[in-house]
C-alpha positions in Angstrom: 67.7 -14.6 30.2 70.7 -13.6 31.7 71.2 -10.7 29.7 67.4 -9.4 30.1 67.6 -9.8 34.0 71.0 -8.1 33.6 69.1 -5.2 31.5 66.4 -4.8 33.9 69.1 -4.5 37.1 70.7 -2.0 35.1 67.6 0.1 34.5 66.5 0.0 38.1 70.1 0.6 40.0 70.5 3.2 37.4 68.0 5.3 40.1 67.8 5.0 43.8 65.1 5.3 46.1 64.1 9.0 47.9 65.3 7.4 51.1 66.7 10.9 52.0 64.1 13.4 52.5 66.1 16.5 51.6 66.9 14.8 47.9 64.9 14.1 45.4 66.1 11.0 43.7 62.5 10.5 41.6 60.1 7.4 41.7 59.8 4.0 40.6 56.2 2.2 40.3 55.5 -0.6 38.4 53.1 -3.9 38.4 53.2 -7.5 38.1 51.1 -10.1 36.4 51.4 -13.8 35.9 48.9 -16.5 34.5 49.5 -20.4 34.8 47.1 -23.1 33.6 47.8 -26.9 34.1 45.6 -28.5 31.7 43.9 -31.8 32.1 42.5 -34.1 29.4 38.9 -34.4 28.9 37.4 -36.0 26.1 33.9 -35.6 26.9 34.3 -31.2 26.0 37.1 -32.1 23.7 36.9 -35.7 22.4 39.6 -34.9 19.4 41.7 -33.2 21.5 42.1 -30.2 19.6 42.9 -27.7 22.3 44.8 -30.1 24.5 48.6 -28.5 24.8 51.5 -30.6 24.7 53.0 -28.7 27.1 50.0 -29.2 29.8 51.1 -26.5 31.8 51.1 -23.0 30.0 52.4 -20.1 31.8 52.4 -15.9 30.7 53.2 -12.8 32.8 54.9 -9.6 32.5 56.8 -6.8 35.0 56.0 -2.6 34.0 58.7 -0.5 35.4 58.5 3.4 35.4 60.7 5.7 36.8 59.8 9.6 36.8 61.4 12.5 38.3 60.4 16.0 37.8 59.8 16.3 33.6 61.6 13.3 33.1 60.1 9.4 32.6 61.5 6.3 31.6 59.8 2.8 31.6 59.9 -0.7 30.4 58.0 -3.8 30.2 59.3 -7.6 30.4 57.0 -10.3 29.1 57.4 -13.9 29.3 55.1 -16.4 27.6 56.2 -20.2 28.5 54.1 -20.7 26.3 50.9 -18.9 25.7 47.5 -20.0 27.4 45.4 -21.8 24.7 43.2 -19.6 22.7 45.2 -16.6 22.8 47.9 -15.8 19.9 50.8 -18.0 19.5 52.9 -15.7 18.0 53.6 -14.3 21.8 56.2 -16.9 22.3 59.8 -16.5 24.6 60.7 -13.5 26.5 61.8 -10.3 25.8 61.2 -6.6 26.5 59.0 -5.4 24.0 58.0 -2.2 25.5 60.4 0.7 26.6 60.4 4.4 26.5 61.7 7.7 27.2 59.1 10.5 27.9 59.9 14.5 28.4 57.1 16.9 29.3 57.8 20.3 29.6 55.6 23.9 29.4 53.5 22.4 26.5 55.8 20.1 25.1 55.5 16.5 25.3 58.0 14.0 23.6 58.4 10.7 23.7 61.2 8.2 21.8 60.5 4.5 21.9 57.0 3.1 22.6 54.1 4.7 23.0 50.2 4.1 22.9 47.7 6.9 21.3 44.3 7.6 19.6 43.2 10.4 16.9 39.5 11.3 18.0 37.7 8.3 18.4 40.0 6.1 16.3 38.7 5.4 13.3 41.9 6.4 11.3 44.6 5.7 14.8 44.2 4.0 17.5 47.0 1.9 19.1 46.0 -0.3 22.8 47.0 -2.7 24.7 44.0 -5.6 25.7 45.4 -8.6 27.1 42.0 -10.4 27.4 42.4 -10.3 23.6 46.3 -11.0 22.7 46.1 -7.6 21.3 49.2 -5.0 21.5 49.9 -2.6 18.9 52.1 -0.1 20.1 54.1 2.2 18.1 57.7 1.9 18.1 59.3 5.6 17.3 58.8 9.0 17.9 55.6 11.1 19.1 55.3 14.7 19.7 52.9 16.6 21.4 52.2 20.3 21.6 49.9 22.5 22.9 50.5 25.4 20.9 48.5 27.6 23.2 45.6 26.9 25.8 42.9 25.2 23.6 45.2 23.9 20.7 46.8 20.9 20.6 49.0 19.0 17.9 50.5 15.9 17.5 52.8 14.3 15.3 54.3 10.7 15.2 56.5 8.4 13.1 57.2 4.7 13.8 57.1 0.8 13.7 54.3 -1.4 15.2 54.4 -3.8 17.2 53.7 -7.8 16.4 54.9 -10.2 19.3 58.7 -9.3 19.8 59.3 -7.7 16.4 57.7 -4.8 14.8 56.1 -4.4 11.3 57.8 -3.8 8.0 55.3 -0.9 7.2 56.4 2.3 8.8 53.3 4.4 9.7 53.1 8.3 9.8 50.7 10.8 11.5 49.3 13.9 12.4 46.6 15.7 14.4 45.4 18.7 15.6 43.0 19.6 17.9 40.6 23.1 18.7 38.5 23.6 22.3 36.8 26.5 21.9 36.3 26.8 26.0 40.0 26.5 26.5 41.3 28.6 24.1 38.8 31.5 25.2 39.8 30.7 29.2 36.4 30.2 30.1 34.1 27.3 31.4 31.0 27.8 29.7 28.6 24.9 29.5 28.7 25.2 26.0 31.6 24.1 24.2 33.1 23.3 20.8 36.2 20.8 19.9 36.6 20.3 16.7 39.7 18.0 15.6 41.3 16.7 12.3 44.0 13.9 11.5 45.9 11.9 8.8 47.7 8.7 9.0 49.8 6.9 6.4 51.3 3.6 6.1 54.5 2.8 3.6 55.2 -1.2 3.0 57.0 -1.7 0.3 55.6 -4.3 -2.7 57.0 -6.5 -5.0 53.5 -8.7 -5.7 53.6 -10.2 -9.6 49.8 -9.7 -9.9 49.1 -6.5 -8.7 49.7 -3.2 -8.7 49.8 -2.7 -5.1 50.0 1.1 -3.7 52.8 1.2 -1.3 51.8 4.6 0.2 48.1 4.4 2.1 46.5 7.2 3.7 43.7 7.9 5.5 42.7 11.4 6.8 39.4 12.5 9.5 37.6 15.8 10.2 35.4 15.1 13.6 33.7 17.6 15.9 32.3 17.1 19.9 29.7 20.2 20.7 28.3 20.2 23.9 25.6 22.7 25.1 24.0 21.9 28.7 22.6 18.4 29.0 23.0 17.9 25.4 26.2 16.1 23.7 27.0 15.1 20.0 29.9 13.8 18.3 30.7 12.6 15.1 33.6 11.8 12.8 33.7 11.4 9.1 37.1 9.5 7.9 38.6 8.3 4.4 40.9 5.9 3.3 42.8 5.7 0.1 43.2 1.8 -2.0 44.6 -0.7 0.5 43.9 -3.7 -1.0 45.0 -6.5 1.2 44.2 -10.4 2.8 41.5 -9.0 4.6 39.7 -7.2 2.1 40.7 -9.8 -0.6 42.8 -7.0 -2.5 40.2 -5.3 -4.0 40.9 -1.8 -4.9 38.0 0.9 -3.4 38.7 3.4 -1.2 37.4 3.3 2.2 34.7 5.6 4.3 33.6 5.6 7.8 31.0 7.3 10.0 31.0 7.7 13.5 28.3 9.2 14.7 26.3 9.5 18.8 24.6 12.1 21.0 23.7 11.7 24.5 21.2 13.7 26.9 21.2 13.6 30.4 18.7 15.4 33.0 18.1 14.4 36.4 17.1 10.7 36.1 17.1 10.5 32.6 19.6 9.5 30.5 19.4 9.2 26.5 22.0 7.9 24.2 22.1 7.2 20.3 24.6 6.0 18.0 25.5 5.7 14.2 28.3 4.1 12.8 28.9 3.4 8.8 31.8 1.4 7.9 33.0 0.3 4.2 36.3 -1.4 3.7 38.0 0.9 6.7 40.2 -2.1 8.0 43.5 -0.5 8.5 47.0 -2.4 9.2 50.9 -1.7 9.0 51.1 -4.7 6.7 48.9 -6.0 4.0 48.8 -10.1 5.1 48.4 -9.4 8.8 45.7 -11.2 10.4 43.1 -11.3 13.2 44.6 -9.0 16.0 47.6 -8.2 14.6 49.2 -4.5 13.4 45.5 -2.4 13.8 46.4 1.0 13.4 42.6 2.0 13.8 39.6 1.1 15.8 36.2 0.7 14.9 33.8 1.2 17.7 31.0 -1.4 17.8 28.0 0.5 19.1 27.1 -2.6 20.6 26.5 -3.5 24.6 29.4 -5.0 25.9 27.6 -8.3 28.4 29.5 -9.3 31.4 27.8 -12.1 32.5 28.6 -15.4 31.0 25.7 -16.9 29.4 25.1 -13.6 27.0 28.4 -13.2 26.8 28.9 -16.1 24.4 26.8 -14.3 21.6 29.4 -11.2 21.8 29.3 -8.5 18.8 32.1 -8.7 16.8 33.0 -5.9 14.3 32.8 -7.2 10.5 36.1 -4.9 9.9 34.9 -5.2 5.8 32.0 -3.5 6.1 28.9 -2.6 8.2 26.2 -0.4 9.1 24.2 -0.3 12.2 22.7 1.9 15.5 22.5 2.1 19.0 20.1 3.6 21.3 20.1 3.2 25.0 17.4 4.8 27.9 18.4 4.6 31.6 15.7 6.3 34.3 15.8 6.0 37.8 12.9 5.8 39.6 12.5 7.9 42.9 12.1 6.0 46.3 8.3 5.9 47.1 6.9 5.7 43.5 5.3 2.6 42.1 8.1 1.4 40.4 11.0 2.5 42.5 10.0 1.0 45.7 11.2 2.0 48.6 14.8 2.2 47.7 14.4 3.8 44.4 14.9 1.7 40.9 17.5 2.1 37.7 15.7 0.7 34.6 18.3 0.4 31.5 17.0 -0.3 28.0 19.5 -0.9 25.3 18.9 -1.7 21.6 21.7 -2.3 19.1 21.5 -3.7 15.2 24.3 -4.2 12.6 23.6 -5.1 9.0 26.0 -6.1 5.9 26.4 -3.2 3.5 24.0 -3.7 0.5 26.9 -4.1 -2.4 27.2 -5.3 -5.6 29.9 -7.0 -5.8 32.2 -6.5 -8.9 34.0 -10.0 -10.1 36.2 -11.3 -13.1 37.3 -14.7 -13.5 40.0 -15.9 -11.5 42.9 -18.4 -12.3 41.0 -21.3 -11.4 38.4 -19.7 -13.4 36.3 -19.5 -10.1 34.6 -15.5 -10.2 36.4 -13.6 -7.8 36.4 -10.0 -6.4 40.3 -9.7 -6.0 42.0 -7.0 -8.3 38.8 -5.0 -8.8 36.8 -2.2 -7.3 35.5 -5.3 -5.0 32.0 -3.7 -5.1 29.6 -0.9 -4.8 26.9 0.3 -2.2 23.2 0.4 -2.9 21.0 2.1 -0.6 21.2 4.6 2.6 25.0 5.5 3.4 28.0 6.3 1.2 27.6 5.4 -2.4 30.7 6.2 -3.7 32.2 3.9 -6.2 35.1 4.6 -8.5 36.5 2.1 -11.8 39.4 1.6 -13.2 40.7 -0.7 -15.3 45.3 0.2 -15.1 45.0 -1.8 -11.6 46.6 -4.8 -13.1 49.7 -5.6 -14.8 47.4 -7.1 -17.6 44.0 -5.8 -18.7 41.6 -8.4 -17.2 37.8 -8.0 -17.9 35.1 -7.5 -15.5 32.4 -10.1 -14.7 28.8 -9.2 -14.4 28.3 -7.4 -11.0 26.3 -9.9 -8.4 24.0 -8.4 -5.9 24.4 -9.2 -2.3 21.1 -8.4 0.1 20.9 -6.6 3.0 21.9 -9.3 5.6 21.5 -8.9 9.6 24.9 -9.3 11.4 23.4 -8.9 15.0 20.5 -7.4 16.8 20.7 -6.7 20.7 17.7 -5.7 22.9 18.3 -6.1 26.6 16.6 -4.4 29.7 18.4 -4.1 33.0 16.7 -3.5 36.4 18.5 -2.3 39.5 17.1 -2.4 42.9 17.7 -2.3 46.5 15.1 -4.9 47.9 16.1 -4.4 51.8 18.8 -2.7 53.7 20.9 -6.0 53.0 19.6 -7.4 49.5 20.4 -5.6 46.1 19.4 -7.1 43.4 20.0 -6.6 39.3 17.6 -8.6 36.7 18.0 -8.7 33.3 16.3 -9.6 29.7 18.1 -10.5 26.7 16.9 -10.7 22.7 19.4 -11.9 20.4 19.6 -12.2 16.5 23.3 -13.7 16.1 24.8 -14.3 12.1 26.8 -17.3 13.4 28.0 -17.6 9.9 29.5 -14.3 9.9 30.5 -13.0 13.3 32.1 -16.9 14.6 32.7 -18.9 11.2 34.2 -16.0 9.4 32.4 -16.5 6.2 33.3 -13.0 4.2 29.9 -11.4 2.6 31.5 -11.5 -1.0 31.0 -15.4 -0.4 27.7 -15.6 1.0 25.6 -16.0 -2.1 22.1 -16.9 -0.4 20.9 -15.3 2.6 19.5 -18.9 3.6 22.3 -20.9 3.9 23.6 -18.7 6.6 23.2 -19.4 10.0 21.3 -17.6 12.5 20.9 -18.1 16.1 18.1 -16.9 17.9 18.7 -16.0 21.7 16.1 -15.5 24.8 18.1 -15.0 28.1 17.4 -14.0 31.4 19.4 -13.0 34.4 19.1 -12.6 38.0 22.1 -11.5 40.2 21.0 -11.0 44.1 23.5 -9.4 46.5 23.3 -10.2 50.2 25.3 -8.4 53.1 25.1 -11.0 56.0 27.2 -9.0 58.2 30.3 -6.0 58.2 32.6 -7.0 55.6 30.7 -10.7 54.8 28.4 -10.8 51.8 27.0 -13.6 49.5 26.6 -12.8 45.9 24.7 -15.5 43.7 23.8 -15.4 40.0 21.1 -17.7 38.2 21.7 -17.3 34.3 19.2 -18.8 31.7 19.4 -18.6 28.0 17.3 -20.5 25.5 17.9 -21.1 21.7 17.1 -23.8 19.5 20.0 -23.2 17.4 24.0 -23.6 17.7 24.5 -25.5 20.8 21.2 -25.0 22.1 20.4 -23.8 25.8 22.5 -23.3 29.1 21.7 -22.8 32.5 24.3 -21.5 35.3 24.3 -20.6 38.3 26.7 -19.1 41.0 27.7 -18.3 44.5 30.4 -16.0 45.5 30.9 -15.9 49.6 33.2 -12.5 50.5 34.9 -11.6 53.5 36.2 -7.9 52.7 38.6 -6.8 51.8 40.7 -10.0 51.7 39.1 -13.4 50.9 36.2 -14.7 48.2 35.3 -18.6 47.5 33.4 -19.2 44.7 31.3 -21.8 42.9 29.6 -22.0 39.9 28.4 -24.5 37.0 27.2 -24.2 33.7 24.9 -27.2 32.1 24.4 -26.8 28.5 21.3 -29.3 28.8 19.8 -28.5 25.1 22.7 -29.3 23.0 21.7 -30.9 19.9 24.1 -33.9 20.8 23.0 -35.6 23.8 26.0 -36.9 24.5 27.4 -33.2 25.1 24.7 -32.2 27.3 27.4 -32.0 30.1 28.1 -29.4 33.1 31.2 -27.1 33.4 31.7 -26.8 37.2 34.5 -24.4 38.4 35.1 -23.4 42.0 37.9 -20.6 42.7 39.0 -18.9 45.5 40.8 -15.8 45.7 43.2 -13.9 48.3 44.0 -10.2 48.5 47.1 -8.2 50.8 47.6 -4.9 50.5 48.5 -4.4 46.3 48.8 -7.9 46.2 46.0 -10.5 44.6 46.1 -14.5 44.5 43.4 -16.2 42.7 42.7 -19.9 41.9 40.5 -22.3 39.8 39.9 -25.7 38.8 37.5 -26.8 36.3 35.8 -26.9 33.3 35.4 -24.0 30.9 33.4 -23.8 28.2 33.9 -22.6 24.9 32.9 -19.4 23.8 33.8 -15.7 22.9 35.5 -13.3 24.6 35.1 -9.7 23.2 36.5 -6.5 24.2 35.3 -3.1 22.1 33.9 -5.3 19.0 37.2 -7.5 18.7 36.9 -10.8 19.4 38.8 -14.1 20.4 37.5 -17.7 20.6 38.1 -19.2 23.9 38.3 -22.8 23.2 36.9 -25.5 26.1 39.3 -26.1 28.7 40.1 -28.6 31.7 42.4 -27.9 34.6 43.8 -25.6 37.6 44.8 -22.1 36.9 46.5 -19.1 38.9 46.9 -15.7 38.4 49.0 -13.3 40.5 48.9 -9.6 40.4 50.2 -6.7 42.7 51.4 -3.0 41.9 54.5 -1.1 43.8 
């Protein structure tokens, strides 16, 4: 700890604040956050104490510091986990400075040494980013060069290893990207524009596997285009990945393919969005045996609505990394005030529909070492029907010649379907309302229990959850700076944990105080002993850029998702505190 504090002090003290107006010593900015929770044993929501930690008090926090002067920038992040909160990866343990960098930008040149985040296109072949709520941080540690060859033509090149907790990966990641922007190239501001790009990424990881001839170099490449004309915006990207047997795809030797496309139209009060996805064996990591959110090189956009209300969010969508296809459609329309639907102040109506299916696969199996059929060491499967039907058969990937079994067919299995309607309106000068309806089909076996598709032999054995949910939110402006927000949520289902109801009241005194109380009641649980209430009280205080928040009560088990990546949040009871500040 003393060594870390000394390093941080040395970093800060090596620069001075600009106290003299005639001299420029640069600027230091930063932000700080800490989360702590004291857990209480609750035998009702956690009878066996599975989620109850030995420490009782867990805490996690970080401090970002950034110094900038002219074309130079440098920064570091100190992190401390004593230990990490339950539900987050246990690998985040202890303290250290896992993120530090120096960056130089001048006349089209952008050079970074150390840690950095980057993305090529939509992220199909490369995206590094941080999402603390998921315990995800796959930052690169190495070199990155971005160069604007001329206006409208930009190149990127990078090399390094990815962060895994307080270490770096064994695998080395290399990549490059080139993007052309027609308007910037021509120096115009036309309403019609074309942006095209191409990228390539490779991973090197040594292999000493005694069974399989695993490729040490795995490559991925993509082509993308974005056409904009007036009210239309169309984007599409195709990506290919070479053979990448790993623990997530059960060590199959099938190449990967991905398509991501979306189009939008907006004019006046109308907005329309359409999207399509096709992901076939396209999970990409810098180590073959990494799990969960560890060492992800790429990102597969979920094309599904991110629900923010507590009960609908219990069934958020989790992208199925080994293969899925689906679509999304969204229509938003603002009804003018004075019309039948618009009323006195106008009404915004938003309709959203999305679905996701398993690929229609014919599996290729071989006898395993225990005589149980396995897809490991084979091409894995071929894909039938819509989308890509590309298959490569080779028998030379084994150190011995093993025979394939008869292919087994997987019927088209639905992962999810989400239809929701949201209506926002102003009732009068003091009241605003948001009213929502949700209809879900949720494949719990695949999305929550993690049953991979090659183990699904009979779709009738899957646990499918059918949900209808309604939410009403009212915001009442009582007087200047004083407001009361209320939520009433109802979720109806005969499957899983049954039906729920939730009520919330939140009183705010802007810009400093808020007080909230809520109760979620699992009144429809199939086990009468688990039809319990989850009360929670909260308060927060803000002063300048510093915010304090305190909570006490029960937290129901659920799923927390961001961008199609999810983690399970165990049920808990206790006190929690969060402090954030910026400077």
